[in-house]
N, C-alpha and C positions, 0 to 999 in steps of 0.2 A: 502493500501499501506506500503512496507519494506523499511526502509529506505537503500538504495542504500550504499558502500563500503564506498565510495568517501566521502561521509558524514560523516561515520560513521570515517573515519581517522582524517577528518577535526574536530569533537567534540573533540574525544576519545589523538588528538595531545597533546592539553591544560591540559590533566584531571590532574597529576598529578605532584608533586615537585619531582619525581624523578624519577629515568632514569626504564623506561618496556616496556615491550614486549607485542603486541598483537596476541595472532592467531586466526585466524578470522576462520570462520566453511568451506570453500572452501580449507586451509591448508597456506593461506597466512599468513608471519608474519612477523610486522611493528613492529620496534623497534623505539622508543623515548629517547629523552637523551643522553646524553654520556657517555663512561664507560661502567659497568657492571651491567644489567640489576638487582631493584631488588627484581623484583615482575611479574610475569606474568598475564594476563589474558586472559581467554580462550572461543570465544564463540562460542558454539557448534552451536545456533544456532544466527540469528539477530532477535533484539528486534522492534516493529516496530513503527515506526516514531511518529503516533501520543502518543505513551506514552512515550514514550523520553521526546518530548518536552512538552507535559502536565503534566507529573507530573516523575521527573529522580527517584526522590528517590524510589518511588511503582516501577518505572519498574524495578529498577537494585535490588533492596530488592526481588518483584517477577523475575526477572531472576537466581539470586544464588541460590533462595526456589528450583525451576523447573529446576534448572541443563543446562540453557541455557547457567549460565555464571560460569564459574571454576574461581578458586585464586588458584596460585600456588606461597606459600609465607605466611610469617606471615596477616592473614584480620587485625587485629587491628592497624599494621605498616601500611599498606596497605590506610587504611580509616585514617589515621593524613597524610599523602601523600594527598590523595586527599582533606584534610580543610585544613595543608598546602598552598597553592594554593590556593592565595582568588583570583586567578581571572581563578580559575576553576566555568564552568556553573555550576556543581552541590554541589561545596560550597556556593553558593549563590544559592540555586534551591528554599528558603523562598519565594521568590519571585513568583515562578512558585505553588510553593504547600499551601496548607491551609491557606490565605486569611481568618482569622480563622472564619472558621463555629460557630456560637452560638449555643450551645451545651445547649438543655436543661436537664438538673440533676435533675429528681425526684428519688427519693427515690429508685424506682425498680428500673428505671436506674442502678442511683448507686452500688446500688445490683449485676443486673445484668454483671456489668461492673468490678465489682471485683470480680463477685466466675469467668466470661472469666480466669482471670490471676493466682489467684490464686486458684481454688479450682481443678490442676491439677493431683489434687494425691501431698500429703505431703511425699512421698517414694522418688518421683521426687526431689522436694527442696531439700528433703535430703539427698540426694546422692553429691551434690557440693556446699551445705552452708556447714558450721561451723559447729560443735557441740547444741552449742544453736539454730539452726537454725534460726539467725538474717540476714533478706534481708533487707539488705541498709547499708550504707554508714558505715563501718567502722573509728577507731580512731587512726591514725598508730603513737606514742611519737615516733619509726622510722622507717623509709622504710624496715626495716629486718626483725619489728612485723611480728608475723606468724596470717594470718586471723584471726585465735582465741581468742591470743590476741589485735589483735584490735576487734571486737566487744564486747569484755569486758572492753574496756577500753575507748569505743565507751556512753557502756551504765554507765560505773564511767559518765563518764565528764559532760552526761545529767544531772544524779542526783543529782552530785557538781554541776552543775548551776541553778537549783531547788532550792537548800538550804533549801532540807528536812528536818522535826524534826518528834521527835516521834508521834504520835498519827497524825499528817497529813493526808486530804483524798487528792488520787490521781486521777483524771482519764488520762485514754493514747487510744486518738482514731486513734481507726486500728491498734490494741495493734499488730501483728502478730501473733507467735507463743508462745508470752506473756514473753519470759527475762525481758525486763527491769519493769512489775508489780513484778514479781515474784522476781526479787534482786533487788527491793527498796520495799518489807514487812519483806525479808529474813534479810537486812542489814542493816535499816532506821527504823524498826517498825511503816510503816505506813500504811494505810485501802485506797486497792488500787483498784480498777477498771479499766479496759480494755472491751473497745467494738470491735467488726470488723463485717463486712458482709459477712466475707468468713467461709462455715460452715465446711470447714476440716480444718480451723484456732484454729472455737470455738471446736469444738470435745476436738483436742490435749491439748489446755489454759486449759479444765478445766480439762481435765487426767495430765496434768502434778501437776495443785491446789491440787488434791483430795493427787496425786503422794510423793510431798513436803509436805503436812500436815499445807495447809496456807487456811484454807476456812475460818477460823474468822477471818486474812484478804485483803483474793486477790475474788473477782468477776470475771466473765467474761461473758457479754453477746452481744448476738443476733443485733445490735442494729447498725442504722445509727445517728449519732452526734446530728442529730436533731430529734431524737427520745428521747434523755435523758433527764425526765420530772422530775421539783420538785424535783431536787438534785445539790447542790451545792459543790464545791473542790478548798481547798485552791491550786492547784498544776493542770493545764492542757498540757500535752504532745499532740505532736503528731509528727510521727517521717516517712516520704517519704508517707505520708496521701493527705496534701492540694494538690497536682500534682493529685487527681483525681478527685475532686470535680468540675471540670469545671469553665471558664472562668463567667463565670455569678453570681458565686456561690464564687465564692474568700470573697466578701463583709459578703454576707449570714455566713462563716462561720465566720471569729473573731466576728462578732452581737452574734453569740449564744458561745463562749468562752467566753464572755460577762457574756449573763445571765448565764452559769456553773460554774465564779468564785464568789469566795467570795471578799469580800471588801479587797486591798491588795494581794491579790492572786495574782499569779507567773505563766506566761505560757512561753512555749517554742516551736516554732515551728521550723520542722527540715526539708527542701523543696529543689525541684534540683530549679532551675531559668534559664532563658530563656537567653540572652544577649541581641537580639533583637525581638520584637512584632512577630516574626511568629506562636508564640504559641502552638504546635508540630509538630513533623513530620508524613505524611501522614503513611508511610509505618507502624511507630508506632506506630500510629492509629485503624491502620486494623488489624493489627496482633497480637500486645503484648497487649499494653495499651487501648483501646476503653475509648473513653469518655476522655482521657488526655487533662493537661492543663499546661503546664509550665507559670506561674505569671512570669513580668519582676519587680524586686527590689523594682525600683519607684510603682509597683503595689499593694504589700503587703504594703512596709511601708507606703502607700498613708489607707491605707485600717486601720494597727494598727493607725497610727495618728488618724484617722475620731474617732471610738468610744475611744478616750481618753485614749490609755495605754497608758507607760512612755517604754520607750524604755532604754535598759538595757546594752543590748551586743548582737553585730552583728561577726559571725566568719566563714569565707570562707572554706568549707571541701573539695572545686576543689577536692585538689592533692588527696586526701583521697580517693574520692570514682573511680577515676581514678585507684589506688591505689586496690582498694578492686575489682574489677569490673576484674581487670587480674586475680585475684585468683579466683575468679571463674569461667574466662573462660578455664585458666588451668584446677582447679575439672572437669568440663563440660567435656572437652576432653578424662579424665583421667576416667572417669564413665561410657565411650558412648559405655562400653560393659554392661552394668545394663539397663542403659538407652535404646539403641537399642530393649530391649525383651518385652517394652511398647509402644516405640514413635518411631514411623514411620522417613526416610530420610529427609523428605520435613521439619518435624516438628525439626528437628536435628539442618535440615542448616538453617530457620528462628531463632532458640537460637544463634546455636554460629554465627550469626551475630550481632541478639541484642546485646549480652553480648559483643564482639568487637567495637562492630561500639558506643556503650555506653563508653566507655574504654576510647578509642578513641576521642568523642567526648569534654571529662573534660581533658582528658591531651591535648585538642588543644586548647582548652577555651570558646567553640561554646557553653555551657553551665554550668550552675557554682553549690554548691549548698551552701547554708545558715543554720545555729544555730540562729534565733535571737530570745533573751529571752526579755520579756516585763511583766511587773504590771499593774493590773487591779486601775488604781488610783498611789498615793505616795506611797509607802512604803521604811520609813526609819527605817525599821533593816536590809536591807541589805548592807551587810558589804561592807565599801568601796572601796577598790582595787578587782583586778579582782583574787588573791592568791587565795581566799580560792575556784575558779575553780581547780587548779592545787598540791593543795598539798595530 
């Protein structure tokens, strides 16, 4: 049974913090708020009552993908307006969605989940990422930095934090398209190993290693982090990977890092973190990152402390990720003529919504991201201040 228009109007009138208009499927127009409307929502068809009540995030996400719902205005600003209204039923939708199912993350499931997102074509990502193909939060020394500059800054910032020395061994868990391990080898002369579950990333990194003439310093393997055996490293890093392991495997991840690190070794985890314990968003889980889970900060710190790691530094990059996603969303729109040659409109609307919704989430503080630096037992050889991270 479809929800009638009166109930729609009751629910939607308090949805946003800004003045807006709704155009219903029968042509009826309703304005909420005072002054000029900032945007318009067009409901081409009603959304089923059960879907809207049971899982509003999924209902609205799928409605936008299928063109039941159209948005006139800046999508990121629309979502920020929703998040900024703390009384909105949708901004509190974690009560309705995903009271987090326990995900069983076998090695095979992890591989399938990663390939769902990352193996949709290197050429697709190349169209809207920066030239280094870095698909994680940049580091903006200035808000005016270009995306490429911010990604270079991020890689260098992480490598400085790791306090690398020539000849050190470095493991990058989920190495993406290889920018970090290649830069580490070229600039710091370390022996770097990258692992990934994405076949397309593996092939691209292998190609880059050969082209750079770095086969003596850099290797890449198609492995899950739990499959690395009989190897130890001076440094272990993961960037944007921990979000994929699932709630039940957060502690297991740090246990494996403990096994992989040499005594006094240094590790950095760069991870998106939830503000509450909802864990994930059901629409994101279904269409973008199946099996994903966002830990909360105290969960991470507890796991780190339980392994008796020594936490050296913790830095929030929340505003940096918001800006990164704004660049990606803009690049995505500019690349639409090429993207539309291989992707249908449903896919395009899905990715547009994903990039803009994530930018809004970081900007509004619904989610955040941290870099956490820690050592295996006490390491007294590190500098006494943070100055070395910023030289």
